[in-house]
N, C-alpha and C positions, 0 to 999 in steps of 0.2 A: 270524717273524711271517707268518700265515695271510694269505690274500687278503681283505681287508674291504672292504666296499661298505655303503651307507648303505640302511636298509629305506624302502621306499616310503611317502613322505607323513610322515616323521618324519627331519629331517637330523640330530637328536641322538641316535640310536640307531643303532648300529653292529651287525651280525649277522655272526658267521665263516661262510662257508660250508664249512667242515669239522666244523662240530660237527652233532650229532643234530637233528632237527627240534624235539624237545620242549626241547632244552637250549642254550642261547646265552650269549653273553657280551658285556658293554658294556665298552668301554674307554674310560676316563675321562680320560686324561692329558692329551688335548689339546682336550676340549669342556669349558666352564666351567659347564656345567649340573650337574655332580656335584661340583664343586669345593666347593662352599658347604657340602656335608654331611661331608666329610674335614676330620679334625683339623689344626689348623695346623701346619707342619712335617712333615706326614706325607707319604710318597711315595704318589700315586696308583697303583693297580693295577687290574688285571683286576677287573671286578665280575660274578659270575656268579649269575645269575638261573636260577631253577629253575620248571618248571612244575608246577602242582599235583600231576600226576599222576606225578613224579618225587619222591622223598623224599632228603633228604640222609643221607648215610652216612659218619661221621666214626670213624676208627679210630686207635689208638695203637699204635707196636711194643712188644714185649715190653721192649727196654731203655729206651725211651722211659718206658713205665709205671713203670720202678723210679725212673729220673730223676725223674719228676714227684711220684710220692711222697716221696722224699728233701726236694723243693723245697717241698711243702706244696700241691701243685695237685690240685683234685680234678675229677673227671669233668665235673661241672658248671661248673666255670671254664674248662674246655678246651671244652665245648659252645658257650658263650657267645662265648669266643674265635674259633671257628671261622664263627660268624654275624659277627662282625665283619670278619673275612678276606672273606668273600663279599659284605661290603657296602664294600669296598675299604680298610680300616682296617688295613693291612698294608704290607711292604715288597715289591714283585715283584722277586725276583732272576732272573726269567727262566726260560723252559723248563718251568714248571709248579711252580716251587719260590718259596715266600712265607717271609718273615721277619715273626712276629709275637711282640710282646712281651707279656709275660705277669708276672702276679705282682707288680703296681706297679711295672713296667718293671726289675725285679730280674734277671728272666730272657728269654731271648731261645728262641723255638721255631722249628724249620723245619718247616713244612708242605709236604707235597707234594700237588698237586691238578692234574694233567694233563687238561684237558678239563673239569674241575670235577664228574668222575663219582663220585669218591673222594677223601677228604679224609685223609691219613696224617700224624700227627703222626709224626715221625721223629728229629729230635734235639733236645736241649735244653741250655742252658748258661747258667751264670751270667754276668750282665756285667761283674762284678769279677774274673772268671777269665781272660775273654778278650774282645776288641772285636767279632770278627766270624767268619766262616767263611773257611778258605783260598779261593784259586779251585779248588785240586785237589779240595776236599771238594765246593764249588759244581757241579764238572763229574760228579761223582759222583752228587750228588742228581739232578741233570738227567737222568743215564742212568736212575736208579732211577724217576723221573716217567716216563720214556717206557715204562718196564717197568709199572708200575701203569696206565698208559693202556690196556695191551692186555690186562690182566686180565679173566678172567671171573666170572662169579657163583659158578661151580662151585669156581674156584681161590680165592675169597674165602672161601667155606664151609669149604674145607679148611684155610687159614690161621687160621680161627676155630677152627676143630675142634682144631687143634695148636697154639692160643695164640701162634701167631707174630705175629697181630694181634689186637688187643682192641678191640670196638666199643664206643665211647664215647655216639655218638647216631645215632638212625635216624628223622630227619624229626621227632624230638619236640622242642617247645618246653621250654626250660628257665627 
């Protein structure tokens, strides 16, 4: 957990010192101001807010794209789900890894978003097939999150060119 302090004049607002000036996160787990916005029974997670100058970029991996197509999930559904994750309607697994329920609660997705810079759908599984990911898989996803946190725009463009990543939304409202 990074060093967090309250922003001057607003005790409800927490700013991570490790984040870029235009990008910040609010942690809502222990502050009651956000709890009323979350669905009952959901685990509160980090809420990433974006300055208007930075647009949200969400991607899916090549493997995830195939799995999502089989599950009947459209890019519009995935973009809407990213917005929900950004608002805190997800399960925070720590280390930039989030679990989001999709497709009327029939599927679970693993979204990687270290620092809120890029949101990447990495894994999809049906609730009927397995209950959760293993501890080893979670460790692996955290390592991947650390890698995504260091990725440059050039590397993103190269991954898009080679179709390793597929962009599903770039600051667009759906």
